[in-house]
C-alpha positions as CSV (number, residue, x, y, z in Angstrom):
1,M,9.3,15.3,-1.6
2,G,9.4,13.2,1.5
3,F,9.9,13.2,5.3
4,E,10.4,11.0,8.3
5,L,9.7,11.6,11.9
6,R,10.2,8.9,14.5
7,K,9.6,9.0,18.3
8,G,9.0,5.8,20.3
9,L,6.3,3.8,18.5
10,Y,5.3,6.9,16.5
11,L,6.3,7.1,12.8
12,F,5.4,9.7,10.2
13,K,7.0,8.9,6.9
14,H,6.5,9.9,3.2
15,S,8.7,7.7,1.0
16,I,9.2,6.4,-2.5
17,D,10.8,3.1,-3.6
18,E,11.8,3.5,-7.2
19,T,12.3,-0.3,-7.7
20,P,10.3,-2.0,-4.9
21,D,11.0,-5.6,-4.2
22,D,8.4,-7.6,-2.2
23,S,11.0,-10.2,-1.3
24,R,12.5,-7.7,1.2
25,E,11.6,-8.3,4.8
26,N,9.5,-5.2,5.3
27,F,7.1,-6.4,2.5
28,K,6.5,-9.8,4.0
29,E,3.5,-10.8,6.0
30,H,3.7,-9.3,9.4
31,Y,1.8,-7.6,12.2
32,H,2.4,-4.6,14.5
33,S,1.5,-4.0,18.1
34,S,0.6,-0.5,17.1
35,Y,-1.8,1.0,14.6
36,E,-0.7,1.9,11.1
37,L,-2.2,4.1,8.5
38,L,-0.9,3.6,4.9
39,F,-1.9,6.1,2.3
40,F,-1.1,4.6,-1.1
41,M,-0.1,7.2,-3.6
42,K,1.6,5.5,-6.5
43,G,2.5,2.0,-7.7
44,K,1.1,-1.4,-8.8
45,A,0.4,-3.5,-5.8
46,D,-2.0,-5.7,-3.9
47,F,-2.6,-5.5,-0.2
48,T,-3.5,-8.5,1.9
49,L,-5.1,-8.1,5.3
50,R,-5.8,-11.4,7.0
51,Q,-8.2,-13.2,4.6
52,Q,-8.8,-10.2,2.3
53,V,-7.0,-9.0,-0.8
54,Y,-7.3,-5.5,-2.2
55,H,-6.1,-4.3,-5.6
56,L,-4.7,-0.9,-4.6
57,H,-5.4,2.3,-6.4
58,S,-3.9,5.7,-5.8
59,H,-5.8,7.6,-3.1
60,N,-6.5,4.4,-1.1
61,L,-6.1,4.7,2.7
62,I,-5.5,1.5,4.7
63,L,-6.1,1.2,8.5
64,I,-4.2,-1.7,10.1
65,R,-5.1,-2.4,13.7
66,P,-2.7,-4.0,16.2
67,G,-2.4,-7.7,15.5
68,E,-3.8,-7.6,12.0
69,Y,-1.5,-9.6,9.7
70,H,-0.9,-7.9,6.4
71,N,1.6,-7.4,3.6
72,I,2.1,-5.6,0.3
73,I,2.5,-7.7,-2.9
74,I,4.3,-5.7,-5.6
75,K,2.7,-6.5,-9.0
76,E,5.0,-4.4,-11.2
77,V,8.4,-2.8,-10.7
78,S,7.4,0.8,-10.8
79,P,7.8,3.6,-8.2
80,Y,5.9,2.8,-5.0
81,E,5.0,5.9,-3.1
82,R,3.1,6.1,0.2
83,I,2.7,8.0,3.5
84,V,2.8,5.8,6.6
85,I,1.7,6.8,10.1
86,R,2.2,4.5,13.0
87,F,1.0,5.1,16.5
88,S,0.3,3.4,19.8
89,P,-3.2,2.7,21.2
90,E,-2.0,4.3,24.5
91,D,-1.5,7.6,22.7
92,I,-5.0,8.2,21.5
93,T,-8.2,8.7,23.5
94,P,-10.3,5.7,24.5
95,E,-13.1,7.0,22.3
96,L,-10.9,6.9,19.2
97,N,-9.7,3.4,20.1
98,T,-13.3,2.3,20.3
99,R,-14.1,3.9,17.0
100,L,-11.1,2.5,15.2
101,A,-11.9,-1.0,16.5
102,S,-15.2,-1.0,14.5
103,S,-13.9,0.9,11.5
104,S,-13.5,-0.4,8.0
105,N,-10.0,-1.1,6.9
106,V,-9.6,0.3,3.4
107,F,-11.0,3.6,2.1
108,D,-10.9,5.5,-1.2
109,I,-10.3,9.1,0.0
110,R,-9.8,10.8,-3.4
111,N,-10.6,14.6,-3.2
112,S,-11.8,14.3,0.4
113,L,-11.1,16.4,3.4
114,L,-9.3,13.4,4.9
115,E,-7.0,13.2,2.0
116,R,-6.2,16.9,2.2
117,E,-5.3,16.7,5.9
118,I,-3.0,13.7,5.2
119,L,-1.2,15.6,2.4
120,N,-0.9,18.6,4.8
121,L,1.9,16.6,6.5
122,D,4.1,17.3,3.5
123,K,3.5,21.1,3.8
124,Y,4.3,21.0,7.5
125,A,7.4,18.9,7.0
126,E,8.7,21.5,4.5
127,S,7.8,24.7,6.3
128,L,7.9,24.1,10.0
129,D,10.8,24.5,12.4
130,E,12.0,21.1,13.8
131,Q,11.1,22.3,17.4
132,I,7.4,22.5,16.7
133,K,7.1,20.0,13.8
134,E,6.6,17.0,16.2
135,T,3.8,18.8,18.1
136,V,2.0,19.7,14.9
137,F,2.3,16.2,13.5
138,F,0.9,14.6,16.6
139,S,-2.0,17.1,16.6
140,Q,-2.6,16.4,12.9
141,L,-2.8,12.7,13.7
142,T,-5.9,13.4,15.9
143,I,-7.5,15.4,13.1
144,I,-6.8,12.6,10.6
145,L,-8.2,9.9,13.0
146,C,-11.4,11.9,13.7
147,L,-12.0,12.4,10.0
148,L,-11.3,8.7,9.3
149,T,-13.8,7.4,11.8
150,A,-16.4,9.7,10.3
151,S,-15.7,8.5,6.7
152,E,-17.4,5.1,6.5
153,N,-19.1,6.2,3.3
154,L,-15.6,6.2,1.7
155,S,-14.8,2.6,2.6
156,R,-14.3,0.0,-0.1
157,K,-14.7,-3.7,-0.3
158,E,-12.1,-6.3,-0.8
159,D,-11.5,-7.7,-4.3
160,I,-10.8,-11.3,-3.2
161,I,-11.5,-13.2,0.0
162,N,-9.9,-16.5,1.0
163,T,-12.8,-18.4,2.4
164,S,-10.8,-21.1,4.2
165,V,-8.7,-18.4,6.1
166,A,-12.0,-16.5,6.7
167,R,-13.6,-19.5,8.4
168,I,-10.6,-20.0,10.7
169,I,-10.2,-16.3,11.7
170,E,-13.9,-15.7,12.2
171,Y,-14.0,-18.7,14.6
172,I,-11.0,-17.4,16.5
173,D,-12.5,-13.9,16.7
174,S,-15.7,-15.2,18.1
175,N,-14.2,-17.7,20.5
176,L,-10.8,-16.2,21.3
177,H,-11.1,-16.5,25.1
178,S,-12.1,-20.2,25.2
179,I,-9.6,-21.5,22.7
180,R,-6.8,-23.5,24.4
181,T,-5.5,-25.8,21.6
182,I,-5.8,-26.2,17.9
183,D,-8.3,-29.0,18.5
184,D,-10.7,-26.4,19.9
185,I,-10.6,-24.7,16.5
186,S,-10.7,-28.0,14.6
187,N,-13.8,-29.1,16.4
188,G,-15.5,-25.7,16.0
189,I,-15.1,-25.5,12.2
190,R,-14.9,-29.2,11.4
191,M,-11.5,-28.9,9.7
192,S,-8.5,-31.1,10.6
193,P,-5.7,-29.5,12.7
194,S,-3.2,-30.3,10.0
195,T,-5.3,-28.6,7.3
196,I,-5.9,-25.6,9.6
197,N,-2.1,-25.1,10.1
198,K,-1.3,-25.7,6.5
199,V,-3.8,-23.1,5.3
200,F,-2.8,-20.6,8.0
201,I,0.9,-20.9,7.4
202,K,0.5,-20.6,3.7
203,H,-1.7,-17.5,3.8
204,I,-0.8,-15.8,7.1
205,Q,2.7,-17.2,7.4
206,T,2.5,-18.1,11.1
207,P,1.2,-21.1,13.0
208,V,-2.4,-20.7,14.0
209,M,-1.8,-21.0,17.8
210,S,0.9,-18.3,17.6
211,Y,-1.8,-16.1,16.0
212,V,-4.2,-17.0,18.8
213,R,-1.7,-16.0,21.5
214,I,-1.0,-12.7,19.8
215,Q,-4.7,-11.9,19.6
216,K,-5.1,-12.8,23.3
217,C,-2.3,-10.5,24.3
218,I,-3.8,-7.6,22.3
219,S,-7.2,-8.3,23.9
220,A,-5.5,-8.1,27.4
221,K,-3.7,-4.9,26.5
222,N,-7.0,-3.3,25.4
223,L,-8.6,-4.3,28.7
224,M,-5.7,-2.8,30.7
225,L,-6.0,0.4,28.8
226,N,-9.5,0.6,30.2
227,G,-8.3,0.2,33.8
228,V,-8.5,-3.6,34.2
229,S,-5.6,-5.1,36.2
230,A,-3.1,-7.3,34.4
231,E,-4.2,-10.4,36.3
232,E,-7.9,-9.9,35.4
233,A,-7.1,-9.0,31.8
234,A,-5.1,-12.2,31.4
235,L,-7.9,-14.3,32.8
236,N,-10.6,-12.5,30.7
237,S,-8.5,-12.9,27.5
238,G,-8.3,-16.6,27.9
239,F,-4.9,-17.3,29.6
240,E,-5.1,-20.1,32.1
241,Y,-1.9,-19.1,33.9
242,Y,-0.5,-15.6,34.5
243,S,3.0,-16.9,33.9
244,T,2.1,-17.9,30.4
245,F,0.4,-14.5,29.8
246,Y,3.5,-12.7,31.2
247,R,5.9,-14.5,28.8
248,S,3.6,-14.1,25.8
249,Y,3.0,-10.4,26.5
250,R,6.7,-9.7,26.8
251,K,7.3,-11.5,23.5
252,V,4.5,-9.5,21.6
253,F,5.0,-6.1,23.1
254,G,8.6,-6.1,24.4
255,T,7.6,-5.0,27.9
256,A,6.0,-6.5,31.0
257,P,2.2,-6.1,31.5
258,S,2.9,-3.9,34.5
259,K,4.6,-1.3,32.3
260,N,1.4,-0.5,30.5
């Protein structure tokens, strides 16, 4: 049982690691410039998402938005099975983007219609001709996302929250456009710059100002998806100079702002 379909930023994949090893690169803390859905089917693992830690159970579905730092922590060497769907914000409707922006991150979808529609991907992978499989998978993604955004009653709470990281991220989220240096964050939460960076690198594995730049780029991209010019999006996302925005955007997304 398994499948893999890739096209551009799209990924549909059902896979099993018989002996998972979280020292491997793809298990380490990272972020995507795309959305990711991870349907956890089997294994012993924790999932970290920014300041939150979830003890995963089978039938858990995780929504990871662009720019959200996350990783899987393997707790026991036993088969790790999951379905992963990755897709770009540009490839879904503005309404779905808006709904996903305010959605919960982790759901228990056991015996739900949403779970059945995700598992239907296995059936389509087995039975459909390659020429139509891609179209059906992309259509199925829309169904899955519509059901997901209507399933807040299935959301579940984190098991652990890192309060120090939470303070930093909450301040960044609320003041993203006005933050210029780490001192802005330090003054806002009354925590020394060295402590902020130490906490952030330990738990998020990236310097705090790198995180801020990534979030600003994602903010700008969302504005451009809604028709705002690149120059105005850069300014409204907190970049003082367009040249700085241009370089940062290319580093995060791999393309120039004018290509979006």
